[in-house]
BAFI-3210 file (N, C-alpha, C; in Angstrom, 3 decimals, decimal comma, padded with zeros to 6 digits):
// residues 209
n [1|2|3|4|5|6|7|8|9|10|11|12|13|14|15|16|17|18|19|20|21|22|23|24|25|26|27|28|29|30|31|32|33|34|35|36|37|38|39|40|41|42|43|44|45|46|47|48|49|50|51|52|53|54|55|56|57|58|59|60|61|62|63|64|65|66|67|68|69|70|71|72|73|74|75|76|77|78|79|80|81|82|83|84|85|86|87|88|89|90|91|92|93|94|95|96|97|98|99|100|101|102|103|104|105|106|107|108|109|110|111|112|113|114|115|116|117|118|119|120|121|122|123|124|125|126|127|128|129|130|131|132|133|134|135|136|137|138|139|140|141|142|143|144|145|146|147|148|149|150|151|152|153|154|155|156|157|158|159|160|161|162|163|164|165|166|167|168|169|170|171|172|173|174|175|176|177|178|179|180|181|182|183|184|185|186|187|188|189|190|191|192|193|194|195|196|197|198|199|200|201|202|203|204|205|206|207|208|209]
n.u [082,944|084,967|084,466|087,387|087,309|085,645|086,617|088,334|086,822|086,041|087,966|088,703|086,481|087,194|089,608|088,853|086,788|089,333|090,506|088,313|087,629|090,228|090,738|089,309|090,197|092,395|092,013|092,004|091,135|091,053|093,375|094,069|093,808|094,169|096,553|096,285|093,311|092,070|092,622|091,306|088,755|088,622|089,257|086,354|084,960|086,113|085,088|083,313|084,602|086,277|087,456|088,904|088,934|091,852|092,343|094,546|096,136|095,632|097,322|099,964|099,648|097,887|099,826|102,031|100,328|099,718|102,277|102,840|101,146|101,548|102,347|103,959|104,980|106,028|105,380|106,325|105,699|106,601|107,524|110,744|112,583|112,919|113,637|111,181|110,148|112,711|113,200|113,093|111,871|110,375|112,187|113,009|110,401|110,540|112,901|112,373|109,998|111,885|113,465|111,857|111,521|110,079|109,579|110,455|110,088|111,281|110,383|111,708|112,678|115,135|114,834|116,283|115,042|115,041|116,488|119,754|121,330|118,943|118,677|121,170|121,023|118,809|119,836|121,957|120,693|119,757|122,033|122,292|120,095|119,265|116,316|115,623|114,624|115,815|115,313|115,818|114,874|113,852|113,192|111,079|109,443|106,741|104,971|102,164|101,427|100,955|101,299|100,301|101,199|099,904|097,104|096,338|095,479|096,805|096,506|096,782|097,514|099,457|102,744|104,892|107,015|108,323|106,595|104,716|101,778|101,569|101,316|100,086|097,172|095,655|094,693|094,088|093,169|092,804|091,910|091,173|091,761|091,889|091,961|092,437|094,756|096,790|096,368|096,852|099,827|101,316|101,154|102,080|104,793|105,524|105,906|106,612|107,608|109,432|112,596|113,870|112,433|114,960|115,640|117,661|119,980|120,540|123,607|123,316|125,020|124,570|126,402|125,179|123,040]
n.v [092,167|090,960|087,278|085,234|083,104|083,644|086,019|084,682|083,440|085,465|086,038|083,785|084,242|086,939|086,009|084,141|086,011|087,530|085,729|084,771|087,692|087,690|085,732|086,375|088,885|087,651|086,259|084,979|086,403|088,742|090,029|091,192|093,928|096,511|097,000|099,105|099,665|096,540|097,389|099,317|097,956|096,147|097,009|098,503|096,381|095,223|094,619|096,899|099,516|098,831|099,786|101,539|103,420|105,104|105,965|108,126|106,222|103,940|103,796|102,561|099,717|098,905|099,527|097,734|095,719|095,930|095,891|093,004|092,215|092,445|091,168|091,558|094,205|097,482|100,730|103,532|106,357|109,280|111,552|112,517|110,561|108,358|106,372|105,579|104,120|102,875|101,565|098,335|096,108|096,703|096,725|093,884|092,833|093,982|092,951|090,304|090,424|091,074|088,860|087,183|088,133|090,105|093,832|096,804|100,267|102,986|106,477|109,309|112,214|114,757|116,285|118,349|117,163|114,381|111,486|110,923|108,251|106,373|106,736|105,622|103,082|102,245|102,432|100,770|098,016|098,517|097,961|095,306|094,234|094,005|094,300|096,423|099,627|103,451|106,438|109,534|112,607|116,305|118,513|119,645|118,205|116,418|114,333|111,690|108,851|105,104|102,159|099,714|096,465|097,720|097,639|098,238|101,023|103,891|106,773|110,024|112,019|111,129|110,599|107,846|107,070|108,196|108,835|108,071|108,445|109,217|111,712|113,192|113,825|112,202|110,786|108,481|106,804|103,912|102,525|100,154|099,755|099,161|101,299|103,630|103,387|102,625|105,489|107,231|106,225|106,568|110,164|110,650|109,083|109,276|111,118|114,602|115,785|114,533|112,833|110,822|107,471|105,096|103,106|102,316|102,221|105,459|106,749|108,944|112,156|113,440|115,241|117,949|118,497]
n.w [124,252|121,654|121,266|120,941|119,056|117,112|116,224|114,314|112,419|110,804|110,308|108,326|106,502|105,387|104,261|102,287|101,063|099,600|098,499|096,638|094,854|093,851|091,993|090,428|089,422|088,336|085,940|082,687|081,254|081,550|081,533|079,618|080,807|082,354|085,363|087,421|087,032|087,730|090,241|091,238|090,688|092,292|095,184|094,899|095,322|097,821|101,333|103,203|105,793|108,162|111,672|114,473|117,084|119,400|122,649|124,577|127,454|126,039|123,297|123,671|124,291|122,106|119,976|120,070|119,449|116,421|115,760|116,051|114,843|111,831|108,252|106,228|106,187|107,966|107,977|110,010|110,945|112,978|115,614|117,650|118,432|121,369|124,882|124,896|122,691|122,068|124,739|126,284|126,083|123,936|122,196|122,146|121,261|118,564|117,727|117,387|115,656|113,521|112,656|111,846|109,676|108,731|107,242|108,396|108,660|109,533|110,578|111,692|113,773|113,386|115,781|118,612|120,585|120,497|121,697|122,065|122,982|122,613|119,599|119,016|119,793|117,905|115,861|115,803|115,577|113,078|111,635|112,707|110,745|107,899|106,996|108,813|108,307|108,451|108,693|109,204|109,400|108,903|111,464|110,733|109,805|110,931|110,843|111,920|111,717|110,621|108,502|107,738|105,932|103,679|103,481|106,855|108,448|110,293|112,227|113,729|116,773|118,137|119,400|118,209|118,662|120,898|122,649|125,750|126,383|128,946|129,879|128,722|126,311|124,210|120,821|118,352|115,005|114,031|110,720|108,973|105,428|102,186|100,346|101,529|102,721|101,100|100,148|102,032|102,815|100,335|100,816|103,129|103,345|100,781|099,233|097,801|099,603|100,483|100,884|098,157|099,063|099,285|100,213|101,516|104,652|106,180|107,668|110,029|110,866|114,749|115,921|116,253|117,772]
ca.u [084,315|084,169|085,730|088,387|086,972|084,442|087,658|088,904|085,545|085,804|089,420|088,972|085,805|088,201|090,580|088,452|086,441|090,121|090,804|087,402|088,302|091,408|090,466|088,136|090,777|093,413|091,378|092,999|090,194|091,313|094,983|095,349|092,890|095,672|096,907|095,246|091,699|092,007|092,873|089,954|087,584|089,299|088,539|084,816|084,247|086,072|084,448|083,300|085,861|086,244|088,514|089,254|089,366|092,501|092,934|096,007|097,126|095,726|098,078|101,017|099,231|097,927|101,498|102,523|099,589|099,885|103,946|102,223|099,873|102,055|102,600|105,032|105,640|104,726|105,718|105,799|106,269|106,814|108,213|111,586|112,702|113,167|113,260|109,190|110,359|113,662|113,098|114,314|110,555|110,000|113,352|113,043|109,580|111,102|113,928|111,616|109,679|112,700|113,930|110,560|111,351|108,752|110,579|110,479|110,572|110,865|110,492|111,718|113,053|116,639|114,652|117,014|114,328|115,023|117,708|120,785|121,636|118,224|118,844|122,585|120,524|117,981|120,981|122,597|119,253|119,716|123,188|122,361|119,106|119,056|114,947|115,300|114,957|115,758|115,236|115,607|113,850|114,194|112,695|109,590|108,917|105,221|103,906|102,254|101,207|101,718|100,645|101,063|100,935|099,164|095,599|095,727|096,521|096,364|096,947|096,702|098,173|100,054|104,568|105,016|108,284|108,525|105,300|104,280|100,937|100,582|101,363|099,319|095,985|096,287|093,694|094,481|092,119|093,110|091,022|091,474|090,808|093,286|092,226|093,086|096,341|097,208|096,685|097,955|100,804|101,709|100,858|103,043|105,975|106,080|105,326|107,465|108,105|110,531|113,802|113,794|112,957|115,493|115,513|119,347|120,296|122,139|123,930|123,420|125,621|124,089|126,893|124,700|122,160]
ca.v [092,299|089,916|085,918|084,771|081,972|084,203|087,066|084,128|083,620|086,363|086,306|083,243|084,750|087,740|085,371|083,563|087,114|088,106|084,987|085,119|088,693|087,653|084,552|086,868|089,635|087,199|085,692|084,606|087,280|090,003|089,936|092,702|095,055|097,322|096,932|100,200|099,433|095,875|097,854|100,060|096,886|095,405|097,942|098,941|094,929|095,232|095,101|097,947|099,834|099,022|101,196|101,757|104,429|104,714|107,238|107,767|104,863|102,680|103,517|101,731|098,425|098,883|099,851|096,291|094,581|096,447|095,400|091,857|091,957|092,760|089,678|091,669|095,286|098,128|101,563|104,041|107,764|109,912|113,149|112,395|109,124|108,126|105,613|105,359|103,348|101,958|100,242|096,548|095,568|096,608|095,639|092,382|092,823|094,202|092,052|088,810|090,399|091,176|087,904|086,467|088,597|091,570|094,949|098,026|101,579|104,091|107,942|110,249|113,668|115,011|117,236|118,009|116,332|112,654|110,907|110,294|106,942|105,481|106,470|104,894|101,559|101,728|102,249|099,057|097,161|098,360|097,419|094,234|093,504|094,589|094,357|097,311|100,497|104,218|107,398|110,697|113,705|117,422|118,813|120,244|117,112|116,285|113,073|110,562|107,804|103,899|101,426|097,853|095,544|097,960|097,393|098,830|102,503|104,717|108,513|110,553|112,869|110,328|110,556|106,483|106,550|108,926|108,829|107,367|109,641|109,669|113,336|114,147|113,642|111,952|110,099|108,281|106,213|103,083|102,248|098,849|099,732|099,270|102,671|104,436|102,977|103,271|106,977|107,627|105,919|107,844|111,214|110,749|108,482|109,471|112,491|115,456|116,932|113,755|112,501|109,213|106,208|104,651|101,476|102,207|102,820|106,160|107,027|110,381|112,769|114,044|116,466|119,242|118,649]
ca.w [123,777|120,598|121,187|120,428|117,468|116,164|115,141|113,477|111,616|110,412|109,669|107,716|105,660|104,806|103,298|101,540|100,229|098,940|097,153|095,815|094,601|093,040|091,166|089,347|088,572|087,570|085,067|081,633|079,689|082,069|081,350|078,871|081,513|083,000|086,477|088,110|086,930|088,508|091,639|091,724|090,348|093,538|095,524|095,054|096,096|099,083|102,276|104,253|105,932|109,960|112,513|115,689|118,091|120,302|123,444|125,501|127,480|124,823|122,329|124,191|124,099|120,725|119,278|120,392|118,635|115,459|115,130|116,128|113,740|110,792|107,870|105,763|106,784|108,557|108,289|111,118|110,980|114,583|115,850|117,730|119,417|122,831|125,107|125,007|121,528|122,511|126,128|126,029|125,823|122,787|121,076|122,250|120,267|117,216|117,280|117,277|114,188|112,176|112,980|110,993|108,296|109,225|107,066|109,382|107,920|110,471|110,153|112,851|113,322|113,886|116,657|119,804|122,062|120,295|122,931|121,170|123,113|122,158|117,758|118,808|119,803|116,645|114,844|116,048|115,392|111,358|110,593|112,166|110,189|106,664|107,216|108,830|107,582|109,126|107,763|109,881|108,908|109,384|112,599|110,594|109,999|112,015|110,903|112,974|111,326|110,440|107,563|107,987|104,524|102,993|104,467|107,656|108,250|111,544|112,058|114,857|117,486|119,261|118,926|118,580|118,802|121,883|123,939|126,454|126,714|130,467|130,370|127,591|125,796|122,200|120,007|116,914|114,122|112,931|109,442|107,638|103,805|101,074|099,681|102,248|103,485|100,191|099,759|103,274|102,795|099,450|100,874|104,348|102,703|099,498|098,902|097,239|100,115|101,244|099,605|097,681|099,630|098,632|100,857|102,313|105,471|106,018|109,063|110,300|112,470|115,470|116,804|116,540|118,881]
c.u [083,934|085,457|086,536|087,963|086,085|085,822|088,066|088,161|085,660|087,081|089,557|087,686|086,474|088,842|089,626|087,458|087,831|090,332|090,107|088,185|089,210|091,477|089,623|088,973|091,595|092,704|091,505|092,409|090,348|093,059|095,426|094,285|094,267|095,704|095,282|093,559|091,911|092,123|091,754|088,533|087,998|088,879|087,296|084,350|084,839|084,977|084,402|084,229|085,190|087,273|088,217|089,762|090,201|092,462|094,044|096,715|096,928|096,353|099,421|100,430|099,076|098,874|102,006|101,771|099,909|101,243|103,272|101,525|100,571|102,755|103,948|105,433|105,170|105,832|105,307|106,538|105,967|107,265|109,977|111,622|113,163|112,982|112,070|109,498|111,542|113,711|113,660|113,112|110,287|111,239|113,314|111,794|110,338|112,161|113,307|110,987|110,641|113,141|112,770|110,578|110,654|110,064|109,859|110,900|110,065|111,270|110,181|112,341|114,701|116,447|115,782|115,918|114,226|116,428|118,396|120,859|120,295|118,333|119,896|121,964|120,188|119,395|122,063|122,106|119,391|120,863|123,292|121,132|119,036|117,621|114,778|116,352|114,518|115,452|115,187|115,190|114,192|113,156|111,438|108,752|107,511|104,463|103,662|101,836|101,625|100,703|101,199|100,457|100,013|097,435|095,302|096,529|096,336|097,309|096,174|097,580|099,688|101,998|104,637|106,116|108,592|107,542|104,612|102,526|100,130|100,885|100,419|098,304|096,062|094,881|094,359|093,168|093,147|092,054|091,720|090,823|091,855|093,290|092,734|094,151|096,893|097,657|097,361|099,288|101,559|101,621|101,756|104,325|106,651|105,525|106,722|108,217|109,902|111,264|113,365|113,758|113,375|116,016|117,044|119,206|121,126|122,259|123,947|124,029|124,878|125,088|125,699|123,697|122,716]
c.v [090,809|088,668|085,402|084,279|082,970|085,132|086,085|083,794|084,420|086,668|085,551|083,668|085,867|087,487|084,647|084,571|087,213|087,177|084,737|085,986|088,539|086,424|085,435|087,437|089,367|085,572|085,703|085,924|088,353|090,610|091,055|094,343|095,497|097,242|097,749|100,182|097,738|096,390|098,388|098,906|096,354|095,848|098,096|097,519|094,686|095,435|096,451|098,276|099,580|099,633|100,714|103,110|104,632|105,665|106,814|106,536|103,605|102,735|102,617|100,325|098,185|099,352|098,671|095,195|095,010|096,202|093,650|091,398|092,012|092,005|090,290|092,360|096,342|099,950|102,958|105,406|108,693|111,277|112,312|111,019|109,086|107,112|105,217|104,100|102,005|101,703|098,613|096,447|095,456|096,281|094,469|092,007|092,820|093,349|091,044|089,119|090,517|090,143|087,017|087,183|089,900|092,643|095,748|099,124|102,513|105,355|108,584|111,322|113,595|116,212|117,023|117,190|114,424|112,577|110,143|108,495|105,889|105,652|105,575|103,318|101,220|101,490|100,816|097,932|097,223|097,868|095,943|093,436|094,325|095,280|095,400|098,583|102,101|105,452|108,787|112,233|115,558|117,767|118,635|119,380|116,411|115,096|112,119|109,486|105,891|102,853|100,284|096,712|096,541|098,157|097,672|100,294|103,338|106,362|109,052|111,827|112,056|109,927|108,779|106,267|107,038|109,108|108,160|107,708|109,380|111,136|114,089|113,049|113,152|110,826|109,850|106,961|105,510|103,148|101,314|098,782|099,808|100,557|103,313|104,740|103,129|105,251|107,516|107,427|106,975|109,957|111,505|110,725|109,029|110,273|113,453|115,869|115,720|113,541|111,298|108,191|104,939|103,232|101,218|102,855|104,142|106,553|108,578|111,620|113,706|114,911|117,512|119,489|118,726]
c.w [122,892|120,933|120,172|118,474|116,815|115,229|114,343|112,192|110,807|109,445|108,257|106,135|104,874|103,542|102,223|099,851|099,069|097,952|095,868|094,421|093,360|091,736|090,134|088,378|087,893|086,304|083,678|080,376|080,208|081,702|080,523|079,631|082,593|084,479|087,351|088,006|087,286|089,856|092,010|091,609|091,523|094,902|096,172|095,466|097,194|100,607|103,368|105,596|107,912|110,172|113,424|116,452|118,604|120,632|124,258|126,092|126,429|123,730|122,419|123,887|122,784|119,362|119,213|119,700|117,439|114,662|115,084|114,420|111,934|109,951|106,912|105,929|107,172|108,427|109,194|110,679|112,182|114,239|116,618|118,383|120,920|123,405|125,903|123,728|122,014|123,685|125,561|125,788|124,304|121,812|120,854|121,135|118,855|116,739|116,595|115,584|112,915|111,793|111,814|109,680|107,757|108,275|107,854|108,395|109,231|110,279|111,508|112,108|113,566|115,062|118,077|121,200|122,263|121,879|121,987|121,712|122,446|120,595|118,149|118,917|118,294|115,779|114,296|115,472|113,239|111,094|110,891|111,366|109,124|106,188|107,903|108,829|108,142|108,152|108,378|109,041|109,585|110,670|112,531|110,490|110,789|111,792|111,664|112,316|110,997|109,712|107,787|106,805|103,838|102,787|105,498|107,870|109,829|111,756|113,340|115,689|118,176|118,497|119,130|118,930|120,189|123,114|124,447|126,956|128,249|131,057|129,410|126,933|124,404|121,794|118,443|116,326|113,536|111,791|108,809|106,256|103,359|100,587|099,769|102,307|102,102|099,774|100,997|103,340|101,949|099,628|102,087|103,630|101,666|098,132|098,213|098,500|101,037|100,315|099,460|098,693|099,607|099,203|102,158|103,500|105,992|107,932|108,834|112,088|113,451|116,216|117,260|117,490|120,141]
res [k|i|p|q|t|l|k|e|k|f|s|e|v|k|d|l|q|k|r|f|f|d|s|i|l|n|h|k|e|l|e|t|v|p|q|e|v|k|d|i|v|k|d|s|l|s|p|k|t|s|y|k|v|i|n|n|l|e|h|a|k|f|f|k|e|i|i|r|l|a|k|k|n|i|y|i|a|s|g|w|l|n|y|a|f|a|n|d|a|m|m|r|l|l|s|q|r|l|k|e|g|i|e|f|h|i|y|y|t|d|s|k|s|s|d|l|s|a|i|y|k|i|e|s|y|a|r|q|y|r|n|l|k|l|y|c|q|p|s|t|w|h|r|k|a|i|i|v|d|d|e|i|c|v|i|g|s|f|n|w|l|s|n|s|a|r|e|s|i|e|t|s|l|m|l|e|d|r|r|i|a|r|d|l|k|a|a|v|f|f|n|e|d|n|d|d|e|s|g|i|f|q|a|v|s|y|t|h|l]
***
C-alpha cells in the first residue's frame, strides 16, 4: 500500500508536469498552432497510463472513491437504476458533491428492471440541482462506463447504478489517460447512437413499465 504522503508527492509532481506542458503549449509563438495539434502534442508528453483492476465487491467502495475524486464533472453510463445507487448513503454523497459544484451526467435505461421509486428519487434531485443531468436511454443500451474530469475512465461489466456485486462476478478497469478518456467519452456518450446531449433534464414517462 502506498503511503498517503507519497501519493500526495506523486500528485504534486503530476501537477507540476501539467503546468510545465501547459506553459510550453501556451507560449505566444504557438498561438497560430491549431488546438487539436496542441492536444496531440500534450498527449504525447503525458506520463504513461496508470491503471487499476476492480473486482466484485471492490466496485462499491471504488465507486464512492471515484465520485469523491471528481474535480469538475463525472459521466456515468449504466443499465437499469435501483436502490443499489439510490440508497441513503449514496444520495448523501451525491448531494454533497452537487453542492460543491461537481457536474453529474447520469445515463440509465428504461428497462423494466429499473426501480420506479429509485428513478423518482433521482429525478427529484435533478430538479433540485441544475448540475445533475439525467438521460434515459432505450433498454437496448448496454454500456457501462465512467469518465471523470476527462482524465480518468472506467469500463467493464459492472452496472454502477443497480449492481451490488453480491450475486454476480464483475470486473472493471480504470485507466488514467487523457487520450483514452476522451475517446471513450466520445464513443459511449457522444456517438451517433445517442440523442444529442443537450444538458437539459428530460422527464420520462414510466407508465409503460
